[in-house]
N, C-alpha and C positions, 0 to 999 in steps of 0.2 A: 905400698898404698896405691901407686899408679896402676899396678896390675889389678888390684881389687876394683878400682874405679872403672877400668876397662871392662872387667867381667860384669860389673853391675850395669854398665852402659849397654853392653850387648844383650844382657838379660832383659833390660827394660825395652830395648828395641824389639826383641823377639816377642815379649809380652804384648806390646802395642800392636804388632802385626797380627797376633793371634786374637786380639780383641776387636778386630775390624774386618770388614769385607774388603779384600784386596784385589783390585783389577789392574791389568796392565794394558796400556794403549800405545800402539806404535803408529804414527801418522805422518803425512807429508805436510808438516807445519811450515816448512820453507821450501824454496825451489820454484820452478816455473808453474807448478800446478797447485801451489799453496792456496790460491784464491778459492778453489773448490773444496779443499779438505780442512784447512785451518778453522774456518767458521763452524764446521761440524764439531770439531774438538772443543772449541770455545763454548758452543751451545750445550754440549754434553757436560762439560765442567761446570757451567752455570747451573745446570739442573742438579748435578750431584752436590754442589755447594749448598744450594737451596734445600735439598733433601737433608743434608747433614745439619743445617741450621734448625730444622724442624725436629731434630732428635735422631735422624738416621733411620735404619731399618731394624726392626726387632731389638731396639735398644742399642744398636751398634752403628758406628760410623762407617762410611764407605770411603776407602782410599783409592783414588784413581791415579795411578802412576802413569805419567805421560812422557814418551820419548819421541823425538823428531827423527824420522828416517829419510826425509827429503825425497821420498819416492824411490829410494835406492834399495835394491834387494839385499845387499850385503849389510846395510845398516838395520834393515828390518830383521834379518836373521840374528844379528847381535842383540837387538832389543828383546826378541822373544826368548832367546837363550838366558838372558839376564832375568827376565820376568819369572821364568820357570825354575832356574837353578838358585837364584839369590832371594827373590821376593815371594816365592811360593804363592803366586796368584791363583785365584779360583777360576779366572776367565781372562782370555787375551782378546783384545779388540784391534781390528785393522781398520784404519781410516787412511787409505793410501791407494796408489796405482796397482793394477792387477799384476804388474811385474814383481811385486813384493809378496804375492800370495804363496808361491811354492815353498819358500823356506819357512814361512809361518805355519802353513798347513803341516809340513813335515815335522816340525818341532812339537807342535801341539798334539799331533796324532801320537807321537812317540810318548808324550807325557800323559796322554788321555785327559787333556784339558780342553774345554769348549772354546771355540774361536768364533767371535761375533764380527761380522762385516757391518760396519755402521758408517754410512757416508761413502764407503767403498762399494763399487758396483757389485751386486749380488752374483756370485758364481753359480753356475748351473748345478753344482753339487748340493745346493740347498733345496732344489726342486725334488718332488717325489720321484724315486725313492731316495730320500735325503741321506747324505753322509751323516753319520751319527754324531759328529762333533762340530759340524759347521752350521751356523745360523746367520740370518741376514735381516736387517730392518730397513735397508736403503730403498728409496723410491724407484731408482732407475735400475734396470735389470735386462740382461740379454734375452732375446726371443720375444718377450712380451712388448718391449719398447718398439721393436721393429714392426711387429704386427700392427701396433697402433699407428706408427708413422706411415706405413704403406696404405692403411685404411684411410688416413687423412688425405694422402696424395690422390687416391682413387676418387674420393668425394670431391676434391677441389679441381680435378682435371677436366678441362673442356675439350681437349684434343687427346690424341694418342699419347700415352706417357712414355717419354724417353728419360730415363732416370740414371743419374750418376751417384756415386757413393764416395764419401770422404771419411777416412779413419786415421788412427794413429798407430804407429808401429809398436804396439803392446799387445800381448796375446789375446785379451778378451775383445778389444776393438777390432783387430784384424779378423777374428773368427766371426764377429757379428756382421761385418761387411760382406763376408762370404755367404752367410745365411741370408742377408738382405737381398743380395743379387739373385740367389736361387728362388726366394719367395716372390720377388718381383716377376720373374718369368712365369711362375705358377699363376700369378694374378694377371697375366696377359700384358705386362709392361715390358718395355724394351730396356734391358740393362746395358748401358752404353760404355761406362768407364768406371773403374774403381781406383782411387788414389790413396795411398797410405803414406803419411808424412812421419818423419822422426819425432821423438818426444823431447822438446818441441823443435820445430824447424826454424832456422834463422830467417828464412824467407819462404812464404807460402805461395808466391807467384808461380813458380814452376808447376806445382800441383794443381793450382787453379787453372792454369793455361791448358794443361792436358785435359782437364774436365771440360772446359769451354770448347775445346777443339772437337770433342765428341758430340757437341750440340745437344745437351740435355735440356728439357724444359723444367725438370725438377732435380734437385740434389738432396740426398739424405746423408746427414753426418751423425755419427755416434762414436764419441770419444771424449776425453777431457775437454773442458770448455775452451781452453786456449787454442786448441786445434780447430774446434768447431767454428768459433767466431772469426779467427784469423783467415781461415780458408774462405769463409763467406766474404769478408772484406776484400780479400784478394780477387775473388770472382767479380765483385762489383767494380773494382778499380779497372779491370781489363774489359769491362763492358757487358758482362753477362747479365741478362735481365729476367732470368727464370725465378722460380720459387724454391726457397731453401728451407728444409724441415730438419729440426734437430731437438734432442732432448734438452729440457730446461734445467741445466745445472744451477747451482746456487747463485752465480752472478747474473742470471738471465733477467731478473726484474729490473736491475739497474742498467743493463746493457740495452734493452729494447728502447728506452727513451733516448739513449745516446745514439743508437744507429738510426732510429726514426725511419725504418724501412718496412712497409707493409708486406713485403715478400719474404720476410724472415719470420718463420713460424716456429714457435717452441711449444712443447707439450711436456707435461709432468704429472706425477701422482700425488704431489703435495697440494694441500688447499692453500689459497691466498686469503682466507677469511679468519684463520685462527688468530687469537689475541695473545701475543707474547711480549715480553719486555723489550725484545730486540726485533729487528726486521725478520719477518716470517721466512722469507727466502733464504736469509743468511743463517737462521738458527733452527729451522724446523727439523732437519735431519738429526742434529745433535739432541734436540729436545725429545724427539721420538725414541731415539736410542736410550735416553735417560729413563723415560717412562717404562720401556720394556725391561731394562736392567733392574729398576726398582721392583717391578712385579715378580721377576724371576728370582731375585734374592729373597724377597718376602716369602714366596712360596717354598723356597729351599730351606728356610728356617736357619737356626743357629745351633751348633757351629756348622759352618758351611764347608763343603768339599766339592771338588770338580764333579764327582759322581752325583752328588745330590743336586748340584746345579743343572747338570744335563737332564736329570730326571724331571726337574721342575720345568725346564725349557721344552721338554717333549710333550707337555700338556699345558701350554700357556695360552691364555686368552687375555688380550689387553685392549682396553678402550683408549683410542688415541685422541679423544676429545675434540673431534672435528679437524684434526690436522690432515686426515686423509678420508677418502670415501670408504669407511669401514675401518676395522682395527687390525691387529696382528693376531693370527690364530696359528699356533704351531702344534703339530702332532709328531709322533715318533717318525712318521714317514714324510712329513712336509715341514721344512724349516724356512719356508718362504712366506706364504700367506694363502688364504683360501680364495681371495679376490684381489685383482689388481685393476684399478680404474684410473683413467687419465682425463685431464682437461688440456685444452690447447688455446694458445694466445698469440696475438700479433699486435703490432703498433698500428693505430688508426690515425692517419694524418688529419682527418676532418675533426675528430674529437680531441686530437693532441694528447692521446692517452693509450694505455694498453687496454685491449678489449678481448673478451673471451670469445672464441669462435667455435668451441666445442665444449659442452658440459660433460660431466662425468660419463665416461664411456668404459664399460667393463670389458676386460679381456680375460676369458676364462682360463 
């Protein structure tokens, strides 16, 4: 009897899995960088739960399997292997540090399953000509972010620009700082110093000190939020009075009023006007990923397969309902988007509030 019950249980589990769209997400839900990634997962789960409550997609529920990799490559590798070998997912989602990318890309490529970066910084593999299996919905991205940052610096500068760079010792941040230093020279700026801190550093003072000693009037940081904000705070503690420019990760809206420093400039591609049940800055990335996933699955139809899902994602147009300036448009050769626009903000002591210093600025 027990044997038959076990067989029936396994049969029921298999039938349930076949009767739903199954997606696997590996994210940094805990660890030093969880403040950037966990809210994205929460927002995505909220969207999927709401979608399921409305009846799902094509009459089927969406099962979002979530695993915590804490930003560790070994855990991410174990997660994706489980998703592919045991759960038979149609899509894998990465919401974690770039150090987790390599094992997840390797496994999904071997299995021919699409890999979506949602809340995780877009890798350059999604740019034209795009990797056939990698897609990205995240607002912040290499190359384009730096072009926006240095354009801001050029507009704000009253004197010759002496610029320093602050990154984290993870592959994508280190590479972006190298790109930024080269681009600064092309724009007739003087690149004076680059400091790369470990993920995360117990004390950011040594890195801030080396930056200050190079005497920059601007510093540009592009890394997970913990590194960006702690480097800035260390610079202020040791007396640096220049302007600090950085990408607006999820905690930025709450951090600007805490810091109350008009020299701390943040910029990002998400709108602050969209109406969600939760804080826009905390939930927007997850909500955007949810909107895109819904449309991709709807277009892929039922029953779904990784092949059908990739075909759907290769010709996808999604209205983001004001969450960004423009929507998501993917083609076979472009798994990023056709337009990337930014807004920039700072704290205004006179108004005692966050103010916008640059409206939508497109980077082609």
